[in-house]
C-alpha positions in Angstrom: 32.1 -5.1 -1.8 31.7 -3.9 -5.5 34.6 -1.8 -6.8 34.4 -0.1 -10.2 37.1 1.6 -12.3 36.5 4.7 -14.4 37.3 4.3 -18.1 37.0 6.2 -21.5 36.0 4.2 -24.6 39.4 5.2 -26.2 41.2 3.4 -23.4 39.7 0.1 -24.6 39.0 0.4 -28.4 42.0 -0.7 -30.3 43.8 -2.2 -27.4 43.1 -6.0 -27.3 44.6 -6.3 -23.8 42.7 -3.5 -22.1 39.7 -5.3 -20.8 41.7 -8.1 -19.3 44.2 -5.7 -17.8 41.3 -3.9 -16.0 39.7 -7.1 -14.9 43.0 -8.3 -13.4 43.0 -5.3 -11.1 40.3 -7.1 -9.1 37.4 -4.8 -9.9 33.9 -6.1 -10.8 32.6 -3.2 -12.8 33.7 -0.4 -15.1 32.1 3.0 -15.2 32.4 3.9 -18.9 32.0 7.4 -20.3 29.1 7.7 -22.6 28.7 11.5 -22.6 31.7 13.5 -21.6 33.1 17.0 -21.7 36.2 18.2 -23.6 39.5 16.8 -22.4 43.0 15.9 -23.3 43.9 12.4 -21.9 46.9 10.1 -21.7 46.7 6.6 -22.9 49.9 5.2 -21.4 49.5 1.6 -22.5 47.5 1.9 -25.8 49.3 0.3 -28.8 48.0 2.9 -31.2 48.2 6.3 -29.4 49.5 8.0 -26.3 47.3 11.2 -26.3 43.6 11.6 -27.1 42.2 15.1 -27.5 38.4 15.2 -27.1 37.9 18.5 -28.6 34.5 19.3 -27.4 31.7 17.8 -25.3 30.3 14.8 -27.0 28.3 11.6 -26.8 30.6 8.6 -27.5 27.9 6.7 -29.4 25.8 7.8 -32.5 23.0 10.0 -31.2 19.4 9.0 -32.3 18.4 11.3 -35.1 14.8 10.9 -34.4 15.1 12.0 -30.7 16.9 15.3 -31.6 15.2 16.2 -34.8 13.9 19.8 -34.5 15.6 20.5 -31.2 17.7 23.7 -30.9 19.9 22.1 -28.2 21.3 18.8 -29.1 24.5 16.7 -28.4 27.4 16.4 -30.8 28.9 13.1 -31.8 32.6 12.5 -31.1 34.9 12.7 -34.2 38.3 11.7 -32.6 37.7 7.9 -32.8 37.4 6.1 -36.0 34.8 3.6 -35.0 31.1 4.3 -35.3 30.0 3.5 -31.7 33.1 3.6 -29.4 31.0 3.1 -26.4 29.3 -0.1 -27.7 32.7 -1.5 -28.8 34.3 -0.8 -25.5 31.4 -2.1 -23.5 31.3 -5.4 -25.4 35.1 -6.0 -24.8 34.7 -5.2 -21.1 31.7 -7.5 -20.7 33.7 -10.2 -22.5 36.3 -10.0 -19.7 33.6 -10.6 -17.1 33.1 -6.9 -16.1 29.8 -5.4 -15.5 29.3 -2.1 -17.4 27.7 1.1 -16.2 27.6 4.3 -18.1 29.1 7.6 -17.1 27.2 10.5 -18.2 28.2 14.1 -17.7 25.4 16.6 -17.9 25.6 20.3 -16.9 29.3 20.8 -18.1 29.5 21.6 -21.7 31.7 24.3 -23.3 30.5 23.7 -26.8 26.9 24.2 -25.8 27.8 27.5 -24.3 29.9 28.6 -27.2 27.0 27.8 -29.7 24.2 29.0 -27.4 25.6 31.8 -25.2 22.0 32.5 -23.8 22.1 29.1 -22.1 25.1 29.9 -19.8 25.3 30.8 -16.2 25.8 34.6 -15.8 27.7 35.9 -12.8 27.0 39.0 -10.9 29.4 40.9 -13.0 27.7 40.0 -16.3 30.3 37.4 -17.3 29.1 34.3 -19.0 30.5 30.8 -18.1 30.4 28.9 -21.4 31.2 25.6 -19.6 28.2 25.8 -17.3 24.7 25.7 -18.7 22.1 27.3 -16.4 19.8 24.4 -15.2 17.1 27.0 -14.3 16.4 27.5 -18.0 13.6 25.2 -19.3 15.4 24.5 -22.6 18.4 23.5 -20.8 16.5 21.2 -18.4 14.7 19.6 -21.3 18.0 19.0 -23.1 19.7 17.5 -20.1 16.8 15.1 -19.3 16.6 14.0 -22.9 20.5 13.5 -23.0 20.4 11.5 -19.7 17.7 9.2 -21.0 19.6 8.5 -24.2 23.2 8.3 -22.9 22.6 6.3 -19.7 20.7 3.4 -21.3 23.1 1.9 -23.8 23.2 -1.7 -24.9 24.7 -4.0 -22.3 24.8 -1.4 -19.6 23.5 -2.2 -16.2 23.4 1.2 -14.6 24.5 4.8 -14.8 26.5 7.3 -12.8 25.4 10.9 -13.5 28.0 13.6 -13.0 27.2 17.3 -13.0 23.5 16.7 -12.4 23.0 20.0 -10.8 24.5 23.5 -10.8 27.9 24.1 -12.4 29.6 27.4 -11.5 33.0 29.2 -11.2 35.3 26.3 -10.6 36.4 24.6 -13.8 39.5 22.9 -15.1 39.8 25.2 -18.1 42.5 25.0 -20.8 45.5 27.4 -19.9 43.7 28.4 -16.7 44.9 31.8 -15.3 42.6 32.3 -12.2 45.0 31.5 -9.4 46.3 35.0 -8.9 43.6 35.7 -6.2 42.9 33.0 -3.7 39.1 32.4 -3.5 37.7 30.2 -0.8 34.7 28.1 -1.5 32.4 30.8 0.0 33.6 33.3 -2.7 33.3 30.7 -5.2 29.7 30.2 -4.2 29.1 33.8 -4.9 30.9 33.7 -8.2 28.6 30.9 -9.1 25.3 32.5 -8.5 23.5 33.0 -11.8 21.8 36.1 -13.0 20.4 35.0 -16.3 16.7 36.1 -17.0 15.3 32.8 -15.6 17.4 33.0 -12.4 16.4 36.7 -11.9 12.8 35.7 -12.1 13.5 32.9 -9.7 15.1 35.2 -7.2 12.1 37.4 -7.4 9.8 34.4 -6.5 11.8 33.9 -3.5 11.5 37.6 -2.4 14.7 38.9 -3.8 15.4 41.8 -6.0 18.1 40.5 -8.5 19.7 43.9 -8.9 20.1 44.4 -5.3 21.4 40.9 -4.8 24.0 41.4 -7.6 25.2 44.7 -5.9 25.3 42.7 -2.5 27.4 39.9 -4.2 29.8 42.4 -5.7 30.3 44.2 -2.4 30.9 41.0 -0.6 33.6 40.0 -3.2 35.4 43.3 -3.0 37.9 42.1 -0.2 38.7 39.0 -2.2 39.9 41.1 -5.1 42.0 43.3 -2.9 43.5 40.3 -1.1 42.3 41.5 2.2 41.9 38.7 4.8 42.0 35.0 4.5 39.5 33.3 2.1 36.2 32.5 3.7 35.1 28.7 3.7 32.0 26.7 4.3 28.3 27.8 4.4 29.2 30.0 7.5 31.6 31.9 5.2 28.9 32.5 2.7 26.7 33.8 5.4 29.5 36.1 6.6 30.0 37.5 3.1 26.5 37.9 2.0 24.3 37.9 5.1 22.4 35.0 6.5 19.0 35.9 5.0 20.3 36.7 1.4 22.5 33.6 1.5 19.5 31.4 2.6 17.2 32.7 -0.1 19.7 32.2 -2.9 20.1 28.6 -1.7 16.5 27.9 -1.5 16.2 28.9 -5.2 19.1 26.8 -6.3 18.1 23.8 -4.3 14.6 24.0 -5.7 16.0 24.0 -9.3 18.5 21.3 -8.7 16.1 18.9 -7.1 13.7 19.5 -10.0 16.4 18.5 -12.5 17.5 15.5 -10.5 14.1 14.1 -10.0 13.3 14.6 -13.8 16.6 13.1 -15.0 16.3 10.0 -12.7 12.7 9.6 -13.7 13.5 9.8 -17.5 16.4 7.3 -17.1 14.2 4.8 -15.2 11.5 5.1 -17.8 14.0 4.3 -20.5 15.7 1.5 -18.7 14.8 -2.1 -17.8 13.8 -2.9 -14.3 16.8 -3.1 -11.9 18.8 -0.5 -13.8 20.9 1.3 -11.2 20.9 5.1 -11.0 23.7 6.9 -9.0 24.6 10.6 -8.8 28.0 12.1 -8.2 27.3 14.2 -5.1 28.5 16.2 -2.1 26.5 16.6 1.1 27.2 20.3 1.3 24.0 21.7 -0.6 25.7 24.8 -1.6 28.5 23.0 -3.6 28.4 23.1 -7.5 30.4 21.3 -10.1 31.0 17.6 -11.0 30.0 16.6 -7.4 26.7 18.5 -7.0 25.5 19.7 -3.5 22.6 17.6 -2.2 20.6 16.9 0.8 21.3 13.2 1.7 17.8 12.3 2.6 16.3 13.8 -0.5 18.8 12.4 -3.0 18.5 8.9 -1.6 14.7 9.2 -2.0 15.3 9.9 -5.7 18.3 7.8 -6.8 19.6 4.5 -5.9 22.7 6.1 -4.3 25.6 8.4 -4.6 29.2 8.6 -5.6 31.1 10.7 -3.1 34.5 12.4 -3.4 36.7 10.5 -0.8 40.3 11.3 -1.9 42.5 12.9 0.8 42.8 12.9 4.5 40.6 10.9 6.9 38.9 14.1 7.9 37.9 14.9 4.4 36.2 11.4 4.1 34.5 11.9 7.4 33.0 15.2 6.3 31.6 13.7 3.2 30.5 10.3 4.3 29.2 11.4 7.8 25.9 13.1 6.7 25.0 9.9 4.7 25.7 7.6 7.7 23.1 5.0 8.4 21.1 5.6 5.3 20.0 2.9 2.9 21.3 3.0 -0.7 24.6 2.8 -2.5 27.3 4.8 -1.0 30.3 4.6 -3.3 33.6 6.2 -2.1 35.4 7.7 -5.1 39.2 7.5 -4.6 41.7 9.0 -7.1 44.4 6.4 -7.8 46.6 8.5 -10.2 49.6 10.0 -8.4 49.9 12.7 -10.9 46.4 13.9 -10.4 46.6 14.1 -6.6 45.7 10.4 -6.0 47.3 8.1 -3.5 47.3 4.5 -4.7 49.8 3.5 -2.1 47.2 4.3 0.7 44.3 2.9 -1.2 43.8 -0.1 1.3 43.8 2.4 4.3 41.6 4.9 2.5 39.1 2.2 1.4 38.9 0.6 4.8 38.4 4.0 6.4 35.6 4.8 4.0 33.9 1.4 4.6 34.1 2.0 8.3 32.2 5.3 7.8 29.3 3.6 5.9 30.5 3.4 2.3 29.6 0.1 0.6 31.1 0.4 -2.7 34.4 1.8 -4.2 35.1 3.8 -7.3 38.7 4.2 -8.6 39.6 7.2 -10.7 40.9 6.4 -13.3 42.2 3.1 -14.7 43.0 4.5 -18.2 45.0 7.4 -16.9 47.1 5.6 -14.2 50.7 4.6 -14.7 51.7 0.9 -14.5 53.1 1.5 -10.8 49.8 3.0 -9.9 47.8 0.1 -11.3 50.1 -2.4 -9.5 49.4 -0.6 -6.2 45.8 -0.8 -6.9 45.8 -4.4 -7.7 47.7 -5.1 -4.6 45.4 -3.1 -2.4 42.2 -4.7 -3.8 43.8 -8.2 -3.3 44.3 -7.5 0.4 40.9 -5.9 0.8 39.3 -9.0 -0.6 40.8 -11.4 1.8 
């Protein structure tokens, strides 16, 4: 059973003990960030720093100037690490410790892109732009994401890639100083708040028999009870149908599914064209097709015909794992159960053995551990113990 731990390059660069420490956990692989969104991260064991502030979405390697010359949308290089190519330096150290390295590439989640190019953003039914969420229906955005994936995924010494946010991003976002919890929105209302009304999406709705103005009014009417706090939040796709009506809901999902599938097929194709044979391509995914965010909603049969497999969110109760892994049951491909092992981020390292065995019983064939660089020493000790028992 292959197990991989997530890491940032800054967890490794400048710490001569980092690679061996990760290998000693009992993992065989590291999923190493190559293109990532803005974040503020702890480095609890690094000898040179305790906090890294990645001020904007960036690639963690030098972007190829020839690839991006003349393009309006292009990635920004990182500036918070002193070395020229932090990804390569970290990958070399990890490989030297006997770990296989796969890249971790975040695509449709980029606040700097939205700030510099507001026209690329998702626009909700109220006309509000989401600068963190580029609209994947826009040709220029799609072209940028495909080119970024091909460059960021296939770095030297890398044997595969995990693509995060390879689909729609929407309302939900861990934003700095977030102040959105005053009204409880179930995932049905969040779907409505994630529908995009930019010019390209308005045209797309029309192609699916929808009048965008009428759809916008319907969305706003459906959300009125949420703003007034009337009733409990609706959840699931049945909740979306209840709020918006089954026909309207289905038409919006058809459009969004068409766009997301096109992006995923193009991205995976571009990565495979750039990589050597045998390069593994996985997507962070969720089997509920209407979901947006880091783990994009997919149809299991379709996505496993495109990529080599998926990384699925499996932290939480047994019922949560069953809901995520069940739709993938019996299908060929990599099914990696992603388990958060940082207590302070809602993870449960003390139940890792149980959670992993349960995921494996449901059809998972690999594990992902989020996140070895952020975890405390007691968290990592619990991880090492659980992996040791699982390997017996």
